[in-house]
PyMOL Python script that loads the backbone (N, CA, C, O; Angstrom):
from pymol import cmd

cmd.read_pdbstr("""\
ATOM      1  N   MET A   1      14.999   3.183  -7.626  1.00  0.00           N
ATOM      2  CA  MET A   1      13.549   3.105  -7.670  1.00  0.00           C
ATOM      3  C   MET A   1      13.148   1.640  -7.766  1.00  0.00           C
ATOM      4  O   MET A   1      13.758   0.850  -8.487  1.00  0.00           O
ATOM      5  N   THR A   2      12.101   1.303  -7.017  1.00  0.00           N
ATOM      6  CA  THR A   2      11.607  -0.062  -6.996  1.00  0.00           C
ATOM      7  C   THR A   2      10.085  -0.039  -6.933  1.00  0.00           C
ATOM      8  O   THR A   2       9.488   0.980  -6.585  1.00  0.00           O
ATOM      9  N   ARG A   3       9.458  -1.166  -7.270  1.00  0.00           N
ATOM     10  CA  ARG A   3       7.996  -1.286  -7.229  1.00  0.00           C
ATOM     11  C   ARG A   3       7.643  -2.616  -6.590  1.00  0.00           C
ATOM     12  O   ARG A   3       8.236  -3.648  -6.900  1.00  0.00           O
ATOM     13  N   TRP A   4       6.665  -2.575  -5.692  1.00  0.00           N
ATOM     14  CA  TRP A   4       6.232  -3.782  -4.985  1.00  0.00           C
ATOM     15  C   TRP A   4       4.739  -3.979  -5.155  1.00  0.00           C
ATOM     16  O   TRP A   4       3.953  -3.037  -5.052  1.00  0.00           O
ATOM     17  N   HIS A   5       4.360  -5.234  -5.419  1.00  0.00           N
ATOM     18  CA  HIS A   5       2.954  -5.655  -5.422  1.00  0.00           C
ATOM     19  C   HIS A   5       2.715  -6.286  -4.055  1.00  0.00           C
ATOM     20  O   HIS A   5       3.428  -7.209  -3.662  1.00  0.00           O
ATOM     21  N   ILE A   6       1.708  -5.790  -3.327  1.00  0.00           N
ATOM     22  CA  ILE A   6       1.512  -6.161  -1.935  1.00  0.00           C
ATOM     23  C   ILE A   6       0.053  -6.546  -1.706  1.00  0.00           C
ATOM     24  O   ILE A   6      -0.858  -5.889  -2.210  1.00  0.00           O
ATOM     25  N   THR A   7      -0.158  -7.609  -0.946  1.00  0.00           N
ATOM     26  CA  THR A   7      -1.493  -7.993  -0.505  1.00  0.00           C
ATOM     27  C   THR A   7      -1.503  -7.973   1.016  1.00  0.00           C
ATOM     28  O   THR A   7      -0.643  -8.570   1.664  1.00  0.00           O
ATOM     29  N   LEU A   8      -2.490  -7.277   1.578  1.00  0.00           N
ATOM     30  CA  LEU A   8      -2.639  -7.171   3.022  1.00  0.00           C
ATOM     31  C   LEU A   8      -3.883  -7.935   3.448  1.00  0.00           C
ATOM     32  O   LEU A   8      -4.950  -7.776   2.853  1.00  0.00           O
ATOM     33  N   SER A   9      -3.747  -8.763   4.476  1.00  0.00           N
ATOM     34  CA  SER A   9      -4.861  -9.528   5.026  1.00  0.00           C
ATOM     35  C   SER A   9      -5.048  -9.155   6.484  1.00  0.00           C
ATOM     36  O   SER A   9      -4.113  -8.709   7.149  1.00  0.00           O
ATOM     37  N   GLY A  10      -6.251  -9.341   6.970  1.00  0.00           N
ATOM     38  CA  GLY A  10      -6.580  -9.029   8.355  1.00  0.00           C
ATOM     39  C   GLY A  10      -7.765  -8.086   8.383  1.00  0.00           C
ATOM     40  O   GLY A  10      -8.673  -8.197   7.560  1.00  0.00           O
ATOM     41  N   ARG A  11      -7.759  -7.160   9.324  1.00  0.00           N
ATOM     42  CA  ARG A  11      -8.808  -6.132   9.340  1.00  0.00           C
ATOM     43  C   ARG A  11      -8.312  -4.964   8.493  1.00  0.00           C
ATOM     44  O   ARG A  11      -7.722  -4.007   8.997  1.00  0.00           O
ATOM     45  N   VAL A  12      -8.568  -5.074   7.195  1.00  0.00           N
ATOM     46  CA  VAL A  12      -8.030  -4.098   6.252  1.00  0.00           C
ATOM     47  C   VAL A  12      -9.114  -3.468   5.378  1.00  0.00           C
ATOM     48  O   VAL A  12      -8.839  -2.510   4.655  1.00  0.00           O
ATOM     49  N   GLN A  13     -10.332  -3.988   5.433  1.00  0.00           N
ATOM     50  CA  GLN A  13     -11.444  -3.378   4.710  1.00  0.00           C
ATOM     51  C   GLN A  13     -12.415  -2.791   5.721  1.00  0.00           C
ATOM     52  O   GLN A  13     -12.561  -3.307   6.829  1.00  0.00           O
ATOM     53  N   GLY A  14     -13.081  -1.708   5.329  1.00  0.00           N
ATOM     54  CA  GLY A  14     -14.034  -1.055   6.201  1.00  0.00           C
ATOM     55  C   GLY A  14     -13.389  -0.146   7.232  1.00  0.00           C
ATOM     56  O   GLY A  14     -14.048   0.295   8.173  1.00  0.00           O
ATOM     57  N   VAL A  15     -12.100   0.137   7.060  1.00  0.00           N
ATOM     58  CA  VAL A  15     -11.369   0.996   8.002  1.00  0.00           C
ATOM     59  C   VAL A  15     -10.719   2.186   7.284  1.00  0.00           C
ATOM     60  O   VAL A  15      -9.864   2.865   7.853  1.00  0.00           O
ATOM     61  N   GLY A  16     -11.127   2.434   6.040  1.00  0.00           N
ATOM     62  CA  GLY A  16     -10.576   3.558   5.278  1.00  0.00           C
ATOM     63  C   GLY A  16      -9.147   3.344   4.810  1.00  0.00           C
ATOM     64  O   GLY A  16      -8.416   4.303   4.563  1.00  0.00           O
ATOM     65  N   LEU A  17      -8.754   2.086   4.690  1.00  0.00           N
ATOM     66  CA  LEU A  17      -7.351   1.798   4.386  1.00  0.00           C
ATOM     67  C   LEU A  17      -6.913   2.305   3.019  1.00  0.00           C
ATOM     68  O   LEU A  17      -5.806   2.830   2.892  1.00  0.00           O
ATOM     69  N   ARG A  18      -7.739   2.167   2.005  1.00  0.00           N
ATOM     70  CA  ARG A  18      -7.320   2.620   0.667  1.00  0.00           C
ATOM     71  C   ARG A  18      -7.066   4.119   0.652  1.00  0.00           C
ATOM     72  O   ARG A  18      -6.039   4.568   0.142  1.00  0.00           O
ATOM     73  N   PHE A  19      -7.990   4.900   1.207  1.00  0.00           N
ATOM     74  CA  PHE A  19      -7.821   6.349   1.254  1.00  0.00           C
ATOM     75  C   PHE A  19      -6.608   6.725   2.105  1.00  0.00           C
ATOM     76  O   PHE A  19      -5.821   7.590   1.719  1.00  0.00           O
ATOM     77  N   ARG A  20      -6.458   6.081   3.253  1.00  0.00           N
ATOM     78  CA  ARG A  20      -5.348   6.391   4.139  1.00  0.00           C
ATOM     79  C   ARG A  20      -4.016   5.955   3.530  1.00  0.00           C
ATOM     80  O   ARG A  20      -2.985   6.580   3.779  1.00  0.00           O
ATOM     81  N   THR A  21      -4.035   4.885   2.733  1.00  0.00           N
ATOM     82  CA  THR A  21      -2.831   4.466   2.016  1.00  0.00           C
ATOM     83  C   THR A  21      -2.469   5.502   0.964  1.00  0.00           C
ATOM     84  O   THR A  21      -1.295   5.824   0.787  1.00  0.00           O
ATOM     85  N   LYS A  22      -3.476   6.028   0.262  1.00  0.00           N
ATOM     86  CA  LYS A  22      -3.211   7.069  -0.735  1.00  0.00           C
ATOM     87  C   LYS A  22      -2.583   8.290  -0.071  1.00  0.00           C
ATOM     88  O   LYS A  22      -1.625   8.853  -0.601  1.00  0.00           O
ATOM     89  N   MET A  23      -3.102   8.702   1.071  1.00  0.00           N
ATOM     90  CA  MET A  23      -2.558   9.860   1.780  1.00  0.00           C
ATOM     91  C   MET A  23      -1.111   9.596   2.216  1.00  0.00           C
ATOM     92  O   MET A  23      -0.254  10.472   2.099  1.00  0.00           O
ATOM     93  N   ALA A  24      -0.846   8.380   2.721  1.00  0.00           N
ATOM     94  CA  ALA A  24       0.512   8.031   3.150  1.00  0.00           C
ATOM     95  C   ALA A  24       1.453   7.993   1.953  1.00  0.00           C
ATOM     96  O   ALA A  24       2.573   8.499   2.031  1.00  0.00           O
ATOM     97  N   ALA A  25       1.014   7.401   0.847  1.00  0.00           N
ATOM     98  CA  ALA A  25       1.850   7.325  -0.354  1.00  0.00           C
ATOM     99  C   ALA A  25       2.210   8.723  -0.838  1.00  0.00           C
ATOM    100  O   ALA A  25       3.354   8.976  -1.218  1.00  0.00           O
ATOM    101  N   GLN A  26       1.246   9.624  -0.826  1.00  0.00           N
ATOM    102  CA  GLN A  26       1.521  10.994  -1.246  1.00  0.00           C
ATOM    103  C   GLN A  26       2.499  11.661  -0.283  1.00  0.00           C
ATOM    104  O   GLN A  26       3.388  12.401  -0.706  1.00  0.00           O
ATOM    105  N   GLN A  27       2.332  11.398   1.007  1.00  0.00           N
ATOM    106  CA  GLN A  27       3.233  11.968   2.017  1.00  0.00           C
ATOM    107  C   GLN A  27       4.674  11.519   1.786  1.00  0.00           C
ATOM    108  O   GLN A  27       5.605  12.303   1.970  1.00  0.00           O
ATOM    109  N   TYR A  28       4.862  10.260   1.384  1.00  0.00           N
ATOM    110  CA  TYR A  28       6.200   9.712   1.163  1.00  0.00           C
ATOM    111  C   TYR A  28       6.675   9.865  -0.282  1.00  0.00           C
ATOM    112  O   TYR A  28       7.774   9.421  -0.616  1.00  0.00           O
ATOM    113  N   GLY A  29       5.869  10.483  -1.138  1.00  0.00           N
ATOM    114  CA  GLY A  29       6.266  10.714  -2.523  1.00  0.00           C
ATOM    115  C   GLY A  29       6.272   9.453  -3.370  1.00  0.00           C
ATOM    116  O   GLY A  29       7.119   9.296  -4.250  1.00  0.00           O
ATOM    117  N   LEU A  30       5.319   8.542  -3.105  1.00  0.00           N
ATOM    118  CA  LEU A  30       5.239   7.275  -3.822  1.00  0.00           C
ATOM    119  C   LEU A  30       4.097   7.301  -4.825  1.00  0.00           C
ATOM    120  O   LEU A  30       3.151   8.077  -4.683  1.00  0.00           O
ATOM    121  N   THR A  31       4.188   6.461  -5.827  1.00  0.00           N
ATOM    122  CA  THR A  31       3.104   6.271  -6.782  1.00  0.00           C
ATOM    123  C   THR A  31       2.591   4.844  -6.642  1.00  0.00           C
ATOM    124  O   THR A  31       3.169   4.030  -5.923  1.00  0.00           O
ATOM    125  N   GLY A  32       1.493   4.554  -7.343  1.00  0.00           N
ATOM    126  CA  GLY A  32       0.931   3.204  -7.318  1.00  0.00           C
ATOM    127  C   GLY A  32      -0.576   3.234  -7.268  1.00  0.00           C
ATOM    128  O   GLY A  32      -1.208   4.160  -7.778  1.00  0.00           O
ATOM    129  N   TRP A  33      -1.156   2.209  -6.647  1.00  0.00           N
ATOM    130  CA  TRP A  33      -2.611   2.093  -6.561  1.00  0.00           C
ATOM    131  C   TRP A  33      -2.991   1.155  -5.414  1.00  0.00           C
ATOM    132  O   TRP A  33      -2.148   0.439  -4.873  1.00  0.00           O
ATOM    133  N   ALA A  34      -4.295   1.174  -5.050  1.00  0.00           N
ATOM    134  CA  ALA A  34      -4.826   0.273  -4.025  1.00  0.00           C
ATOM    135  C   ALA A  34      -6.259  -0.091  -4.387  1.00  0.00           C
ATOM    136  O   ALA A  34      -6.995   0.723  -4.943  1.00  0.00           O
ATOM    137  N   ARG A  35      -6.648  -1.323  -4.067  1.00  0.00           N
ATOM    138  CA  ARG A  35      -8.028  -1.751  -4.303  1.00  0.00           C
ATOM    139  C   ARG A  35      -8.405  -2.850  -3.320  1.00  0.00           C
ATOM    140  O   ARG A  35      -7.554  -3.592  -2.830  1.00  0.00           O
ATOM    141  N   ASN A  36      -9.706  -2.935  -3.043  1.00  0.00           N
ATOM    142  CA  ASN A  36     -10.239  -4.017  -2.226  1.00  0.00           C
ATOM    143  C   ASN A  36     -10.410  -5.254  -3.089  1.00  0.00           C
ATOM    144  O   ASN A  36     -10.710  -5.158  -4.279  1.00  0.00           O
ATOM    145  N   LEU A  37     -10.217  -6.410  -2.482  1.00  0.00           N
ATOM    146  CA  LEU A  37     -10.459  -7.678  -3.152  1.00  0.00           C
ATOM    147  C   LEU A  37     -11.706  -8.321  -2.557  1.00  0.00           C
ATOM    148  O   LEU A  37     -12.046  -8.068  -1.402  1.00  0.00           O
ATOM    149  N   ASP A  38     -12.382  -9.144  -3.336  1.00  0.00           N
ATOM    150  CA  ASP A  38     -13.576  -9.846  -2.858  1.00  0.00           C
ATOM    151  C   ASP A  38     -13.279 -10.731  -1.654  1.00  0.00           C
ATOM    152  O   ASP A  38     -14.180 -11.032  -0.872  1.00  0.00           O
ATOM    153  N   SER A  39     -12.041 -11.146  -1.499  1.00  0.00           N
ATOM    154  CA  SER A  39     -11.637 -12.020  -0.390  1.00  0.00           C
ATOM    155  C   SER A  39     -11.596 -11.295   0.955  1.00  0.00           C
ATOM    156  O   SER A  39     -11.474 -11.931   2.001  1.00  0.00           O
ATOM    157  N   GLY A  40     -11.699  -9.951   0.928  1.00  0.00           N
ATOM    158  CA  GLY A  40     -11.571  -9.166   2.154  1.00  0.00           C
ATOM    159  C   GLY A  40     -10.174  -8.590   2.333  1.00  0.00           C
ATOM    160  O   GLY A  40      -9.929  -7.830   3.270  1.00  0.00           O
ATOM    161  N   ASP A  41      -9.260  -8.948   1.443  1.00  0.00           N
ATOM    162  CA  ASP A  41      -7.898  -8.419   1.478  1.00  0.00           C
ATOM    163  C   ASP A  41      -7.844  -7.087   0.736  1.00  0.00           C
ATOM    164  O   ASP A  41      -8.790  -6.709   0.044  1.00  0.00           O
ATOM    165  N   VAL A  42      -6.735  -6.389   0.888  1.00  0.00           N
ATOM    166  CA  VAL A  42      -6.466  -5.181   0.112  1.00  0.00           C
ATOM    167  C   VAL A  42      -5.195  -5.432  -0.684  1.00  0.00           C
ATOM    168  O   VAL A  42      -4.191  -5.897  -0.145  1.00  0.00           O
ATOM    169  N   GLU A  43      -5.250  -5.120  -1.967  1.00  0.00           N
ATOM    170  CA  GLU A  43      -4.117  -5.283  -2.877  1.00  0.00           C
ATOM    171  C   GLU A  43      -3.620  -3.889  -3.241  1.00  0.00           C
ATOM    172  O   GLU A  43      -4.414  -2.981  -3.484  1.00  0.00           O
ATOM    173  N   LEU A  44      -2.301  -3.729  -3.275  1.00  0.00           N
ATOM    174  CA  LEU A  44      -1.744  -2.443  -3.649  1.00  0.00           C
ATOM    175  C   LEU A  44      -0.394  -2.612  -4.304  1.00  0.00           C
ATOM    176  O   LEU A  44       0.257  -3.650  -4.186  1.00  0.00           O
ATOM    177  N   GLU A  45       0.009  -1.564  -4.996  1.00  0.00           N
ATOM    178  CA  GLU A  45       1.356  -1.471  -5.532  1.00  0.00           C
ATOM    179  C   GLU A  45       1.923  -0.138  -5.091  1.00  0.00           C
ATOM    180  O   GLU A  45       1.246   0.888  -5.145  1.00  0.00           O
ATOM    181  N   LEU A  46       3.168  -0.162  -4.654  1.00  0.00           N
ATOM    182  CA  LEU A  46       3.881   1.041  -4.251  1.00  0.00           C
ATOM    183  C   LEU A  46       5.168   1.131  -5.056  1.00  0.00           C
ATOM    184  O   LEU A  46       5.879   0.139  -5.214  1.00  0.00           O
ATOM    185  N   GLN A  47       5.463   2.318  -5.561  1.00  0.00           N
ATOM    186  CA  GLN A  47       6.670   2.534  -6.341  1.00  0.00           C
ATOM    187  C   GLN A  47       7.390   3.773  -5.839  1.00  0.00           C
ATOM    188  O   GLN A  47       6.777   4.816  -5.609  1.00  0.00           O
ATOM    189  N   GLY A  48       8.691   3.645  -5.675  1.00  0.00           N
ATOM    190  CA  GLY A  48       9.516   4.760  -5.236  1.00  0.00           C
ATOM    191  C   GLY A  48      10.803   4.232  -4.644  1.00  0.00           C
ATOM    192  O   GLY A  48      11.209   3.101  -4.910  1.00  0.00           O
ATOM    193  N   GLU A  49      11.440   5.064  -3.838  1.00  0.00           N
ATOM    194  CA  GLU A  49      12.673   4.635  -3.176  1.00  0.00           C
ATOM    195  C   GLU A  49      12.335   3.636  -2.075  1.00  0.00           C
ATOM    196  O   GLU A  49      11.344   3.798  -1.362  1.00  0.00           O
ATOM    197  N   GLN A  50      13.163   2.603  -1.940  1.00  0.00           N
ATOM    198  CA  GLN A  50      12.861   1.502  -1.027  1.00  0.00           C
ATOM    199  C   GLN A  50      12.631   1.969   0.411  1.00  0.00           C
ATOM    200  O   GLN A  50      11.708   1.489   1.070  1.00  0.00           O
ATOM    201  N   TYR A  51      13.449   2.891   0.906  1.00  0.00           N
ATOM    202  CA  TYR A  51      13.287   3.319   2.293  1.00  0.00           C
ATOM    203  C   TYR A  51      11.951   4.049   2.493  1.00  0.00           C
ATOM    204  O   TYR A  51      11.381   4.005   3.583  1.00  0.00           O
ATOM    205  N   LYS A  52      11.453   4.715   1.453  1.00  0.00           N
ATOM    206  CA  LYS A  52      10.165   5.379   1.540  1.00  0.00           C
ATOM    207  C   LYS A  52       9.021   4.366   1.511  1.00  0.00           C
ATOM    208  O   LYS A  52       8.016   4.536   2.201  1.00  0.00           O
ATOM    209  N   ILE A  53       9.176   3.319   0.714  1.00  0.00           N
ATOM    210  CA  ILE A  53       8.171   2.253   0.687  1.00  0.00           C
ATOM    211  C   ILE A  53       8.116   1.574   2.052  1.00  0.00           C
ATOM    212  O   ILE A  53       7.030   1.327   2.577  1.00  0.00           O
ATOM    213  N   ASP A  54       9.272   1.272   2.627  1.00  0.00           N
ATOM    214  CA  ASP A  54       9.317   0.645   3.957  1.00  0.00           C
ATOM    215  C   ASP A  54       8.635   1.532   4.996  1.00  0.00           C
ATOM    216  O   ASP A  54       7.868   1.040   5.823  1.00  0.00           O
ATOM    217  N   ALA A  55       8.910   2.831   4.957  1.00  0.00           N
ATOM    218  CA  ALA A  55       8.310   3.761   5.916  1.00  0.00           C
ATOM    219  C   ALA A  55       6.797   3.847   5.717  1.00  0.00           C
ATOM    220  O   ALA A  55       6.045   3.902   6.689  1.00  0.00           O
ATOM    221  N   CYS A  56       6.356   3.858   4.475  1.00  0.00           N
ATOM    222  CA  CYS A  56       4.928   3.923   4.177  1.00  0.00           C
ATOM    223  C   CYS A  56       4.211   2.674   4.683  1.00  0.00           C
ATOM    224  O   CYS A  56       3.134   2.773   5.271  1.00  0.00           O
ATOM    225  N   LEU A  57       4.796   1.509   4.460  1.00  0.00           N
ATOM    226  CA  LEU A  57       4.182   0.264   4.936  1.00  0.00           C
ATOM    227  C   LEU A  57       4.118   0.229   6.461  1.00  0.00           C
ATOM    228  O   LEU A  57       3.129  -0.238   7.027  1.00  0.00           O
ATOM    229  N   GLU A  58       5.143   0.709   7.117  1.00  0.00           N
ATOM    230  CA  GLU A  58       5.125   0.765   8.580  1.00  0.00           C
ATOM    231  C   GLU A  58       4.027   1.717   9.048  1.00  0.00           C
ATOM    232  O   GLU A  58       3.324   1.436  10.018  1.00  0.00           O
ATOM    233  N   HIS A  59       3.888   2.833   8.359  1.00  0.00           N
ATOM    234  CA  HIS A  59       2.825   3.791   8.666  1.00  0.00           C
ATOM    235  C   HIS A  59       1.452   3.128   8.510  1.00  0.00           C
ATOM    236  O   HIS A  59       0.602   3.245   9.393  1.00  0.00           O
ATOM    237  N   ILE A  60       1.238   2.439   7.397  1.00  0.00           N
ATOM    238  CA  ILE A  60      -0.039   1.767   7.136  1.00  0.00           C
ATOM    239  C   ILE A  60      -0.339   0.744   8.230  1.00  0.00           C
ATOM    240  O   ILE A  60      -1.467   0.669   8.717  1.00  0.00           O
ATOM    241  N   ARG A  61       0.651  -0.031   8.612  1.00  0.00           N
ATOM    242  CA  ARG A  61       0.452  -1.081   9.628  1.00  0.00           C
ATOM    243  C   ARG A  61       0.111  -0.501  10.994  1.00  0.00           C
ATOM    244  O   ARG A  61      -0.488  -1.189  11.821  1.00  0.00           O
ATOM    245  N   SER A  62       0.480   0.751  11.245  1.00  0.00           N
ATOM    246  CA  SER A  62       0.245   1.359  12.556  1.00  0.00           C
ATOM    247  C   SER A  62      -1.021   2.222  12.604  1.00  0.00           C
ATOM    248  O   SER A  62      -1.298   2.842  13.630  1.00  0.00           O
ATOM    249  N   LEU A  63      -1.783   2.271  11.523  1.00  0.00           N
ATOM    250  CA  LEU A  63      -2.986   3.097  11.491  1.00  0.00           C
ATOM    251  C   LEU A  63      -4.025   2.580  12.484  1.00  0.00           C
ATOM    252  O   LEU A  63      -4.228   1.370  12.589  1.00  0.00           O
ATOM    253  N   PRO A  64      -4.680   3.476  13.209  1.00  0.00           N
ATOM    254  CA  PRO A  64      -5.731   3.060  14.132  1.00  0.00           C
ATOM    255  C   PRO A  64      -6.856   2.321  13.402  1.00  0.00           C
ATOM    256  O   PRO A  64      -7.285   2.747  12.330  1.00  0.00           O
ATOM    257  N   GLY A  65      -7.326   1.232  13.973  1.00  0.00           N
ATOM    258  CA  GLY A  65      -8.399   0.440  13.382  1.00  0.00           C
ATOM    259  C   GLY A  65      -7.937  -0.588  12.378  1.00  0.00           C
ATOM    260  O   GLY A  65      -8.710  -1.472  12.007  1.00  0.00           O
ATOM    261  N   VAL A  66      -6.699  -0.501  11.926  1.00  0.00           N
ATOM    262  CA  VAL A  66      -6.152  -1.440  10.944  1.00  0.00           C
ATOM    263  C   VAL A  66      -5.380  -2.521  11.683  1.00  0.00           C
ATOM    264  O   VAL A  66      -4.593  -2.232  12.584  1.00  0.00           O
ATOM    265  N   ARG A  67      -5.611  -3.768  11.294  1.00  0.00           N
ATOM    266  CA  ARG A  67      -4.845  -4.875  11.862  1.00  0.00           C
ATOM    267  C   ARG A  67      -4.371  -5.768  10.705  1.00  0.00           C
ATOM    268  O   ARG A  67      -5.128  -6.584  10.180  1.00  0.00           O
ATOM    269  N   VAL A  68      -3.107  -5.592  10.326  1.00  0.00           N
ATOM    270  CA  VAL A  68      -2.526  -6.394   9.248  1.00  0.00           C
ATOM    271  C   VAL A  68      -2.008  -7.687   9.869  1.00  0.00           C
ATOM    272  O   VAL A  68      -1.043  -7.680  10.634  1.00  0.00           O
ATOM    273  N   GLU A  69      -2.664  -8.794   9.530  1.00  0.00           N
ATOM    274  CA  GLU A  69      -2.263 -10.100  10.054  1.00  0.00           C
ATOM    275  C   GLU A  69      -1.273 -10.800   9.135  1.00  0.00           C
ATOM    276  O   GLU A  69      -0.478 -11.629   9.579  1.00  0.00           O
ATOM    277  N   PHE A  70      -1.329 -10.460   7.853  1.00  0.00           N
ATOM    278  CA  PHE A  70      -0.444 -11.095   6.874  1.00  0.00           C
ATOM    279  C   PHE A  70      -0.156 -10.099   5.758  1.00  0.00           C
ATOM    280  O   PHE A  70      -1.060  -9.416   5.278  1.00  0.00           O
ATOM    281  N   LEU A  71       1.085 -10.021   5.355  1.00  0.00           N
ATOM    282  CA  LEU A  71       1.507  -9.147   4.268  1.00  0.00           C
ATOM    283  C   LEU A  71       2.332  -9.986   3.306  1.00  0.00           C
ATOM    284  O   LEU A  71       3.335 -10.583   3.696  1.00  0.00           O
ATOM    285  N   CYS A  72       1.914 -10.030   2.066  1.00  0.00           N
ATOM    286  CA  CYS A  72       2.648 -10.748   1.022  1.00  0.00           C
ATOM    287  C   CYS A  72       3.137  -9.708   0.024  1.00  0.00           C
ATOM    288  O   CYS A  72       2.336  -8.948  -0.520  1.00  0.00           O
ATOM    289  N   ALA A  73       4.444  -9.667  -0.223  1.00  0.00           N
ATOM    290  CA  ALA A  73       5.019  -8.658  -1.111  1.00  0.00           C
ATOM    291  C   ALA A  73       5.928  -9.307  -2.141  1.00  0.00           C
ATOM    292  O   ALA A  73       6.691 -10.224  -1.837  1.00  0.00           O
ATOM    293  N   GLU A  74       5.829  -8.808  -3.367  1.00  0.00           N
ATOM    294  CA  GLU A  74       6.666  -9.298  -4.463  1.00  0.00           C
ATOM    295  C   GLU A  74       7.183  -8.096  -5.238  1.00  0.00           C
ATOM    296  O   GLU A  74       6.406  -7.229  -5.640  1.00  0.00           O
ATOM    297  N   GLU A  75       8.487  -8.044  -5.445  1.00  0.00           N
ATOM    298  CA  GLU A  75       9.058  -6.957  -6.242  1.00  0.00           C
ATOM    299  C   GLU A  75       8.721  -7.196  -7.706  1.00  0.00           C
ATOM    300  O   GLU A  75       8.856  -8.307  -8.219  1.00  0.00           O
ATOM    301  N   ILE A  76       8.282  -6.132  -8.367  1.00  0.00           N
ATOM    302  CA  ILE A  76       7.897  -6.213  -9.775  1.00  0.00           C
ATOM    303  C   ILE A  76       8.571  -5.062 -10.533  1.00  0.00           C
ATOM    304  O   ILE A  76       9.101  -4.142  -9.911  1.00  0.00           O
ATOM    305  N   PRO A  77       8.554  -5.106 -11.860  1.00  0.00           N
ATOM    306  CA  PRO A  77       9.193  -4.034 -12.641  1.00  0.00           C
ATOM    307  C   PRO A  77       8.505  -2.688 -12.422  1.00  0.00           C
ATOM    308  O   PRO A  77       7.287  -2.625 -12.254  1.00  0.00           O
ATOM    309  N   THR A  78       9.283  -1.629 -12.424  1.00  0.00           N
ATOM    310  CA  THR A  78       8.728  -0.279 -12.310  1.00  0.00           C
ATOM    311  C   THR A  78       8.007   0.099 -13.594  1.00  0.00           C
ATOM    312  O   THR A  78       8.286  -0.443 -14.663  1.00  0.00           O
ATOM    313  N   ILE A  79       7.082   1.031 -13.471  1.00  0.00           N
ATOM    314  CA  ILE A  79       6.360   1.551 -14.634  1.00  0.00           C
ATOM    315  C   ILE A  79       6.334   3.077 -14.549  1.00  0.00           C
ATOM    316  O   ILE A  79       6.425   3.635 -13.456  1.00  0.00           O
ATOM    317  N   PRO A  80       6.212   3.747 -15.673  1.00  0.00           N
ATOM    318  CA  PRO A  80       6.127   5.204 -15.631  1.00  0.00           C
ATOM    319  C   PRO A  80       4.737   5.638 -15.167  1.00  0.00           C
ATOM    320  O   PRO A  80       3.738   5.333 -15.817  1.00  0.00           O
ATOM    321  N   GLU A  81       4.678   6.341 -14.055  1.00  0.00           N
ATOM    322  CA  GLU A  81       3.418   6.892 -13.561  1.00  0.00           C
ATOM    323  C   GLU A  81       3.734   8.078 -12.662  1.00  0.00           C
ATOM    324  O   GLU A  81       4.868   8.241 -12.211  1.00  0.00           O
ATOM    325  N   LYS A  82       2.724   8.905 -12.405  1.00  0.00           N
ATOM    326  CA  LYS A  82       2.955  10.134 -11.653  1.00  0.00           C
ATOM    327  C   LYS A  82       2.127  10.239 -10.373  1.00  0.00           C
ATOM    328  O   LYS A  82       2.379  11.123  -9.555  1.00  0.00           O
ATOM    329  N   HIS A  83       1.145   9.356 -10.185  1.00  0.00           N
ATOM    330  CA  HIS A  83       0.221   9.510  -9.080  1.00  0.00           C
ATOM    331  C   HIS A  83      -0.074   8.178  -8.396  1.00  0.00           C
ATOM    332  O   HIS A  83       0.257   7.109  -8.908  1.00  0.00           O
ATOM    333  N   PHE A  84      -0.704   8.272  -7.229  1.00  0.00           N
ATOM    334  CA  PHE A  84      -1.248   7.094  -6.555  1.00  0.00           C
ATOM    335  C   PHE A  84      -2.760   7.170  -6.742  1.00  0.00           C
ATOM    336  O   PHE A  84      -3.363   8.225  -6.545  1.00  0.00           O
ATOM    337  N   ARG A  85      -3.363   6.060  -7.121  1.00  0.00           N
ATOM    338  CA  ARG A  85      -4.809   6.057  -7.370  1.00  0.00           C
ATOM    339  C   ARG A  85      -5.489   4.916  -6.611  1.00  0.00           C
ATOM    340  O   ARG A  85      -4.880   3.900  -6.275  1.00  0.00           O
ATOM    341  N   ILE A  86      -6.760   5.133  -6.365  1.00  0.00           N
ATOM    342  CA  ILE A  86      -7.582   4.117  -5.700  1.00  0.00           C
ATOM    343  C   ILE A  86      -8.492   3.509  -6.751  1.00  0.00           C
ATOM    344  O   ILE A  86      -9.287   2.622  -6.441  1.00  0.00           O
TER     345      ILE A  86
END
""", "prot")
cmd.dss("prot")
cmd.show_as("cartoon", "prot")
cmd.util.cbc("prot")
cmd.orient("prot")
């Protein structure tokens, strides 16, 4: 199990990304959270098995209307949680 803190830049706000990220995280059995930043970026944390996190991020990057121009990711300590929240 691993946890990543991720910031996405590009066309990531106003395209339903937080809700669609929550749906993808649930589909892959991941926990974490997502929020919009004042800068126009989206910040999120994903926790679960690494291959599922990789698949979820690939899914997010391929969503219609979303254009991720930059992704910054940092591995952080896992925490006990049961859900993905917005």
